Z-matrix of the N, CA and C atoms (Angstrom, degrees):
N
C 1 1.391
C 2 1.506 1 111.89
N 3 1.204 2 116.73 1 126.31
C 4 1.492 3 119.92 2 177.88
C 5 1.505 4 110.61 3 -88.59
N 6 1.304 5 117.01 4 173.39
C 7 1.461 6 122.28 5 -174.87
C 8 1.535 7 112.67 6 -63.31
N 9 1.298 8 116.24 7 -35.98
C 10 1.467 9 121.49 8 -177.92
C 11 1.532 10 110.14 9 -66.44
N 12 1.302 11 118.95 10 -38.92
C 13 1.479 12 120.96 11 178.59
C 14 1.526 13 110.55 12 -71.16
N 15 1.307 14 117.44 13 -38.28
C 16 1.472 15 121.05 14 176.36
C 17 1.509 16 110.35 15 -64.23
N 18 1.289 17 117.49 16 -41.53
C 19 1.485 18 121.58 17 175.03
C 20 1.467 19 111.97 18 -61.95
N 21 1.312 20 116.65 19 -41.69
C 22 1.505 21 118.51 20 177.07
C 23 1.515 22 113.80 21 -64.46
N 24 1.344 23 117.46 22 -35.77
C 25 1.469 24 120.13 23 178.42
C 26 1.533 25 110.48 24 -68.40
N 27 1.370 26 113.73 25 -43.15
C 28 1.477 27 117.81 26 177.95
C 29 1.480 28 112.51 27 -62.19
N 30 1.294 29 119.27 28 -40.95
C 31 1.471 30 123.34 29 176.80
C 32 1.533 31 111.46 30 -65.11
N 33 1.326 32 118.17 31 -41.41
C 34 1.408 33 118.54 32 -179.03
C 35 1.535 34 110.99 33 -67.19
N 36 1.344 35 116.04 34 -38.82
C 37 1.430 36 120.64 35 177.84
C 38 1.471 37 111.82 36 -63.08
N 39 1.351 38 114.34 37 -44.07
C 40 1.473 39 120.36 38 179.39
C 41 1.570 40 112.49 39 -62.18
N 42 1.287 41 114.91 40 -42.17
C 43 1.523 42 115.21 41 178.29
C 44 1.488 43 112.54 42 -70.12
N 45 1.387 44 118.08 43 -37.33
C 46 1.472 45 119.07 44 177.99
C 47 1.481 46 112.83 45 -63.91
N 48 1.329 47 118.99 46 -41.86
C 49 1.450 48 120.56 47 -177.79
C 50 1.538 49 109.35 48 -70.86
N 51 1.349 50 118.50 49 -35.65
C 52 1.423 51 117.95 50 178.94
C 53 1.512 52 111.41 51 -66.14
N 54 1.375 53 117.87 52 -40.93
C 55 1.472 54 120.10 53 178.61
C 56 1.541 55 111.27 54 -65.75
N 57 1.385 56 117.69 55 -41.19
C 58 1.450 57 117.58 56 174.78
C 59 1.448 58 115.07 57 -66.22
N 60 1.288 59 119.58 58 -34.66
C 61 1.444 60 122.60 59 177.86
C 62 1.512 61 111.66 60 -63.80
N 63 1.342 62 114.95 61 -45.46
C 64 1.477 63 118.82 62 179.99
C 65 1.557 64 112.27 63 -66.44
N 66 1.324 65 115.57 64 -37.88
C 67 1.428 66 123.49 65 176.21
C 68 1.555 67 109.29 66 -58.49
N 69 1.331 68 113.95 67 -44.70
C 70 1.474 69 120.86 68 -178.94
C 71 1.515 70 110.76 69 -67.14
N 72 1.277 71 117.32 70 -39.70
C 73 1.478 72 120.36 71 -178.48
C 74 1.539 73 108.18 72 -69.93
N 75 1.288 74 118.51 73 -40.36
C 76 1.504 75 119.47 74 177.60
C 77 1.471 76 111.80 75 -64.25
N 78 1.359 77 120.40 76 -41.46
C 79 1.405 78 119.95 77 178.25
C 80 1.520 79 112.99 78 -68.04
N 81 1.298 80 116.76 79 -33.76
C 82 1.480 81 122.11 80 177.10
C 83 1.556 82 109.73 81 -64.01
N 84 1.360 83 116.07 82 -42.78
C 85 1.379 84 119.80 83 179.93
C 86 1.522 85 110.72 84 -64.28
N 87 1.329 86 114.24 85 -45.92
C 88 1.475 87 119.72 86 -179.72
C 89 1.492 88 111.75 87 -61.35
N 90 1.337 89 116.90 88 -38.10
C 91 1.474 90 124.07 89 178.87
C 92 1.576 91 108.17 90 -65.47
N 93 1.344 92 115.31 91 -42.44
C 94 1.457 93 115.88 92 -179.52
C 95 1.527 94 114.67 93 -68.48
N 96 1.313 95 113.51 94 -35.98
C 97 1.468 96 118.52 95 176.18
C 98 1.510 97 114.85 96 -67.92
N 99 1.266 98 116.37 97 -33.81
C 100 1.471 99 119.11 98 -176.59
C 101 1.497 100 112.81 99 -91.23
N 102 1.253 101 121.65 100 -35.38
C 103 1.447 102 120.96 101 -173.94
C 104 1.575 103 112.72 102 -93.83
N 105 1.310 104 117.83 103 -27.79
C 106 1.438 105 119.68 104 -177.76
C 107 1.517 106 112.82 105 -87.20
N 108 1.262 107 117.95 106 -10.35
C 109 1.488 108 123.48 107 177.03
C 110 1.557 109 108.18 108 52.32
N 111 1.294 110 114.73 109 56.34
C 112 1.460 111 119.01 110 178.18
C 113 1.520 112 113.81 111 -66.97
N 114 1.272 113 120.66 112 143.59
C 115 1.471 114 120.71 113 175.71
C 116 1.558 115 106.81 114 -84.84
N 117 1.325 116 115.31 115 -179.39
C 118 1.467 117 121.64 116 -172.32
C 119 1.551 118 110.45 117 -62.33
N 120 1.327 119 115.68 118 -46.73
C 121 1.457 120 120.41 119 178.71
C 122 1.534 121 114.90 120 -58.67
N 123 1.346 122 114.81 121 -43.57
C 124 1.504 123 119.88 122 178.90
C 125 1.537 124 110.78 123 -66.93
N 126 1.349 125 116.31 124 -36.21
C 127 1.463 126 120.72 125 178.36
C 128 1.546 127 112.15 126 -66.52
N 129 1.335 128 117.21 127 -34.65
C 130 1.467 129 121.71 128 175.27
C 131 1.476 130 110.67 129 -69.47
N 132 1.308 131 119.56 130 -39.91
C 133 1.442 132 122.16 131 176.71
C 134 1.546 133 109.54 132 -61.67
N 135 1.293 134 115.87 133 -46.58
C 136 1.500 135 120.57 134 -178.48
C 137 1.488 136 109.12 135 -59.66
N 138 1.350 137 118.71 136 -46.55
C 139 1.455 138 124.25 137 179.60
C 140 1.573 139 111.83 138 -59.11
N 141 1.359 140 112.49 139 -45.30
C 142 1.426 141 117.55 140 178.48
C 143 1.577 142 113.92 141 -60.85
N 144 1.326 143 114.97 142 -43.24
C 145 1.414 144 120.00 143 177.49
C 146 1.537 145 114.76 144 -68.15
N 147 1.316 146 115.97 145 -28.33
C 148 1.455 147 119.36 146 -178.22
C 149 1.535 148 108.59 147 -79.97
N 150 1.292 149 118.23 148 -22.54
C 151 1.464 150 120.58 149 179.96
C 152 1.515 151 111.83 150 -77.40
N 153 1.288 152 118.98 151 -16.71
C 154 1.479 153 122.34 152 -179.63
C 155 1.498 154 108.04 153 -72.05
N 156 1.344 155 115.58 154 146.06
C 157 1.423 156 119.96 155 179.16
C 158 1.560 157 107.27 156 -88.64
N 159 1.294 158 117.81 157 176.82
C 160 1.405 159 124.18 158 -174.53
C 161 1.558 160 111.57 159 -64.02
N 162 1.346 161 116.41 160 -35.19
C 163 1.430 162 119.58 161 -177.65
C 164 1.539 163 109.91 162 -66.55
N 165 1.306 164 117.96 163 -41.41
C 166 1.463 165 121.25 164 179.64
C 167 1.488 166 110.33 165 -64.53
N 168 1.283 167 120.37 166 -41.27
C 169 1.420 168 123.88 167 179.85
C 170 1.597 169 109.23 168 -66.61
N 171 1.270 170 118.43 169 -43.45
C 172 1.476 171 123.02 170 177.05
C 173 1.541 172 109.72 171 -59.38
N 174 1.293 173 117.65 172 -44.29
C 175 1.471 174 121.40 173 -176.53
C 176 1.535 175 109.68 174 -66.27
N 177 1.318 176 117.25 175 -43.66
C 178 1.465 177 119.95 176 176.56
C 179 1.556 178 112.96 177 -62.39
N 180 1.324 179 114.06 178 -40.35
C 181 1.489 180 116.70 179 177.51
C 182 1.482 181 110.54 180 -63.58
N 183 1.381 182 117.20 181 -43.08
C 184 1.446 183 120.98 182 -179.05
C 185 1.537 184 109.80 183 -64.39
N 186 1.305 185 121.57 184 -40.85
C 187 1.453 186 125.98 185 177.17
C 188 1.502 187 111.77 186 -58.62
N 189 1.370 188 113.83 187 -45.94
C 190 1.500 189 117.20 188 178.72
C 191 1.491 190 111.27 189 -66.54
N 192 1.313 191 121.83 190 -37.87
C 193 1.411 192 123.09 191 176.29
C 194 1.521 193 112.14 192 -63.07
N 195 1.275 194 116.50 193 -43.40
C 196 1.464 195 121.61 194 179.61
C 197 1.544 196 108.66 195 -61.95
N 198 1.376 197 118.00 196 -46.32
C 199 1.354 198 120.69 197 -177.57
C 200 1.589 199 111.54 198 -66.01
N 201 1.268 200 116.35 199 -36.39
C 202 1.498 201 119.85 200 177.68
C 203 1.521 202 109.33 201 -67.22
N 204 1.321 203 116.33 202 -41.01
C 205 1.478 204 116.84 203 176.93
C 206 1.489 205 115.92 204 -66.30
N 207 1.353 206 116.37 205 -34.07
C 208 1.459 207 121.35 206 176.39
C 209 1.460 208 109.28 207 -67.15
N 210 1.363 209 120.80 208 -41.39
C 211 1.426 210 122.31 209 -179.04
C 212 1.564 211 109.59 210 -66.52
N 213 1.332 212 117.37 211 -37.31
C 214 1.460 213 118.83 212 -178.04
C 215 1.581 214 110.15 213 -72.93
N 216 1.314 215 115.90 214 -26.70
C 217 1.479 216 118.20 215 176.94
C 218 1.537 217 110.43 216 -73.01
N 219 1.350 218 114.99 217 -35.10
C 220 1.497 219 117.96 218 -177.00
C 221 1.488 220 109.46 219 -75.03
N 222 1.360 221 120.82 220 -25.40
C 223 1.484 222 120.53 221 -174.47
C 224 1.507 223 108.71 222 -89.97
């Protein structure tokens, strides 16, 4: 196998996993909206959270962890 063929396989794998990931996320959202019977406010919150990118989510999680550790240190 030369480098071009390896690059082609890596690109094909990357594209396939990206498409399957997006399909799974869409079906998960559809499932949540149909089975959980969310009201309008909860649907807006879900949409707002889904529009955030991975960096925003990671920063929020890190801030919550820091606040939790600070509270545990104070107690």
